[in-house]
C-alpha positions in Angstrom: -0.1 0.1 -0.1 1.3 3.4 -1.0 2.2 6.1 1.8 -0.1 8.8 1.4 1.3 12.3 2.0 0.2 14.9 4.6 -0.2 18.3 3.3 -1.6 20.6 6.4 -4.4 23.0 5.2 -2.2 26.1 6.0 0.0 25.0 3.1 -3.1 24.1 0.8 -4.6 27.6 1.2 -1.0 29.3 0.6 -0.5 27.3 -2.4 -4.0 28.0 -3.8 -3.5 31.7 -3.1 -0.1 31.9 -4.7 -1.5 30.3 -7.5 -4.1 32.6 -8.3 -2.3 35.7 -7.5 0.8 34.5 -10.0 -1.9 34.2 -12.8 -4.1 37.4 -12.1 -0.8 39.4 -12.2 -0.4 38.4 -15.7 -3.7 40.2 -16.5 -4.0 43.6 -18.0 -5.3 46.2 -15.6 -8.4 47.8 -14.8 -9.2 51.5 -13.1 -12.5 52.6 -11.6 -12.8 56.1 -10.1 -15.7 58.0 -9.0 -15.6 61.6 -10.3 -18.4 64.6 -10.5 -20.4 63.2 -13.5 -20.5 59.4 -12.0 -18.0 56.1 -12.0 -15.6 55.8 -14.7 -14.4 52.0 -15.8 -11.4 52.4 -17.9 -9.6 48.8 -18.6 -6.7 47.6 -21.0 -8.4 45.1 -23.4 -7.1 44.0 -26.6 -10.0 42.3 -27.6 -13.3 43.7 -28.9 -15.3 41.4 -28.3 -14.4 39.9 -25.1 -15.2 42.6 -22.7 -14.2 43.1 -19.1 -16.5 45.9 -18.1 -20.3 45.1 -17.9 -23.6 46.5 -16.4 -25.0 44.4 -13.9 -28.3 46.5 -13.2 -29.7 49.8 -13.4 -26.9 52.0 -11.6 -24.4 48.9 -10.9 -21.4 48.2 -13.1 -19.1 45.3 -13.2 -15.4 45.1 -14.0 -13.2 42.0 -13.9 -9.6 40.9 -14.5 -7.9 37.4 -14.8 -9.4 34.3 -16.3 -12.5 35.3 -18.9 -14.7 32.1 -18.6 -14.5 32.3 -14.9 -15.6 36.0 -14.4 -18.1 35.8 -17.3 -19.7 33.1 -15.4 -19.7 35.4 -12.2 -21.1 38.3 -14.3 -24.0 36.4 -15.2 -24.5 35.0 -12.0 -25.1 38.6 -10.8 -27.3 39.7 -13.5 -29.6 36.8 -12.4 -29.5 37.4 -8.9 -30.4 41.3 -9.5 -33.0 40.8 -12.0 -34.7 38.3 -9.7 -34.4 40.5 -6.6 -35.7 43.4 -8.3 -38.8 41.6 -9.7 -39.4 40.1 -6.8 -39.2 43.1 -4.4 -38.4 46.4 -5.9 -35.7 47.7 -8.2 -34.5 50.1 -5.3 -33.9 46.9 -3.5 -30.9 45.9 -5.9 -27.8 47.7 -4.8 -24.0 47.2 -5.3 -23.6 46.1 -1.5 -25.8 43.1 -1.6 -24.3 41.9 -5.0 -20.7 42.5 -3.4 -21.7 40.4 -0.4 -23.2 37.7 -2.6 -19.8 37.6 -4.5 -18.0 37.3 -1.5 -19.6 34.4 -0.4 -19.3 32.6 -3.5 -15.7 33.2 -4.2 -15.0 32.4 -0.6 -16.8 28.8 -1.3 -14.8 28.0 -4.2 -11.5 29.1 -2.5 -11.9 26.7 0.3 -13.9 23.9 -1.1 -12.5 23.4 -4.5 -9.1 22.2 -5.6 -8.6 25.4 -8.2 -9.6 28.7 -7.1 -10.9 31.1 -9.3 -8.2 33.4 -11.0 -10.3 36.6 -10.9 -10.3 39.9 -9.0 -14.0 41.7 -9.6 -15.5 45.3 -9.0 -19.0 45.9 -8.1 -19.6 49.9 -8.8 -22.8 51.5 -7.7 -23.3 55.1 -8.7 -25.0 57.2 -6.2 -26.6 60.7 -6.0 -23.3 62.5 -5.4 -19.8 61.7 -5.9 -19.5 60.7 -2.3 -22.4 58.3 -2.3 -20.6 56.3 -5.0 -19.8 52.6 -4.1 -16.8 50.8 -5.2 -16.2 47.1 -3.9 -13.4 45.3 -4.9 -13.3 41.4 -4.6 -10.5 39.1 -4.6 -10.2 35.3 -5.5 -10.7 34.2 -2.0 -13.6 36.0 -1.2 -12.3 39.1 0.5 -14.2 42.4 0.0 -13.0 45.9 0.2 -14.6 49.0 0.3 -12.7 51.3 -1.7 -12.4 55.0 -1.1 -13.4 56.4 -4.5 -10.8 54.5 -6.8 -9.3 51.3 -7.3 -6.8 49.3 -9.5 -7.0 45.5 -10.5 -4.5 43.4 -12.3 -0.5 42.9 -12.6 0.5 46.6 -11.2 -2.1 47.3 -9.0 -0.1 48.6 -6.1 1.8 50.9 -8.6 -1.6 52.4 -10.1 -3.1 53.0 -6.9 -0.3 55.2 -5.9 -0.9 57.2 -9.2 -4.5 57.2 -8.3 -4.4 58.3 -4.9 -2.1 61.3 -5.8 -4.5 62.6 -8.5 -7.9 61.6 -7.6 -10.5 64.5 -7.0 -14.2 63.7 -6.4 -15.1 67.2 -8.4 -13.1 66.1 -11.3 -15.0 66.1 -14.6 -14.9 63.0 -17.0 -11.9 64.1 -19.1 -9.9 64.7 -15.9 -10.9 61.3 -14.6 -9.9 59.6 -17.9 -6.4 61.5 -18.2 -5.8 60.3 -14.3 -6.8 56.6 -15.3 -4.9 56.7 -18.5 -1.9 58.2 -16.9 -2.0 55.2 -14.0 -2.4 52.6 -17.0 0.3 53.7 -19.0 2.7 53.2 -15.9 2.3 50.0 -15.9 4.9 49.2 -18.1 8.3 47.1 -17.2 10.8 49.0 -14.5 7.9 51.8 -14.1 8.3 53.1 -17.5 5.9 54.7 -19.2 3.7 53.0 -22.3 1.6 54.7 -24.8 -1.9 53.3 -25.1 -4.0 53.9 -28.0 -8.0 53.8 -28.4 -7.4 50.2 -29.9 -6.3 48.9 -26.5 -8.8 50.7 -24.2 -12.3 49.8 -22.8 -14.0 52.6 -21.3 -17.7 52.7 -19.8 -19.5 55.3 -17.3 -22.2 54.8 -14.7 -23.6 58.2 -15.3 -25.0 60.0 -12.5 -27.6 62.4 -14.1 -28.7 59.7 -16.4 -32.4 58.1 -15.6 -32.8 54.5 -15.2 -30.1 52.3 -16.7 -26.9 54.4 -16.0 -24.3 52.1 -17.8 -22.8 53.5 -21.4 -20.0 52.5 -23.2 -17.7 55.1 -24.5 -16.4 54.3 -27.7 -15.5 55.3 -31.2 -15.8 59.2 -31.7 -16.4 59.8 -27.9 -13.4 57.7 -27.1 -11.4 59.8 -29.8 -12.5 62.8 -28.1 -11.5 62.0 -24.9 -8.3 60.9 -25.5 -7.8 64.2 -27.2 -8.5 65.9 -24.1 -6.3 63.6 -22.4 -3.2 64.3 -24.4 -0.7 66.6 -22.6 0.0 69.8 -23.5 3.4 71.2 -23.9 3.1 75.0 -22.5 7.0 75.6 -22.8 7.1 75.1 -26.7 4.1 77.6 -26.7 6.0 80.1 -24.3 9.2 79.7 -26.6 8.3 81.9 -29.6 7.2 84.7 -27.2 10.4 84.6 -25.6 12.4 84.7 -28.7 10.4 87.8 -29.9 11.3 89.5 -26.8 14.8 88.9 -27.0 
C-alpha cells in the first residue's frame, strides 16, 4: 500500500492563493474611479469582443481581470440575482453592496472547497446621488471584499497604479480629468516603471452616469473615446512660450 503524503490545511491555502495571484498578475489592468459625473471604468483590453466592463443592473456596473470564462460566469450569476431580486421585491432593493456580499460568499466557497480557486479579481460599482455616495467594492479570488475610497485598480501592477490614483484623485473632477488620471495610471504599467503609450485600440471605457435616469451604464467608444483621448493629451506649455521668448530677445 502506497504511503499518503500529508499536507497541512495552511499550506494548501497558501498554495491556492499563490497560484491565483500569479495568474491574476499576468492580466491587464482595470481602473475605476468616482468623479463629478459618475463612476468611470477604464480597462486595458486588446479584444473588442471579450469585454471586461459590464452592466449588472440599473445603476450598478461590473469590472474584472483574470480568466475570462470564470468572471463571465460570475457576471451572469450576478445579473440573474439582481433581476430576480428586483422583480420579486423592488428595483430599489438591488444595490452594489448586496451583490458584492453575494460575490464574496461565492468566491470564498470556491476558494476553500474546490481544488482550484477562481483566477479573478472583480469590482462591483454603484453610482450614487453624488460622488461621495458612490460605491466601489473590490473582491479578490478568496472572497475578501474591500470598500474602496473612490478609486481602485486591479491586475498585474495594481499597487503601482493605486499610488498614482491616490495622488491625483478628486471627487469633483470632470470625466475628461478622471480619464486623464486613469490613462496616466494605466500607462505607468510598463516594465521597470516605464511609461507606455496606450491607444483607443487597447482601451475599453464605460461610465455609470450620475444624471442619467434609469439605466446609468454607457460604453464610451468610437468618436466619444477619441474625444476623451484628445482631451487627455498633455500640452507642452514650454513650446508655446518659446516663440514669445524669442520675440522679446
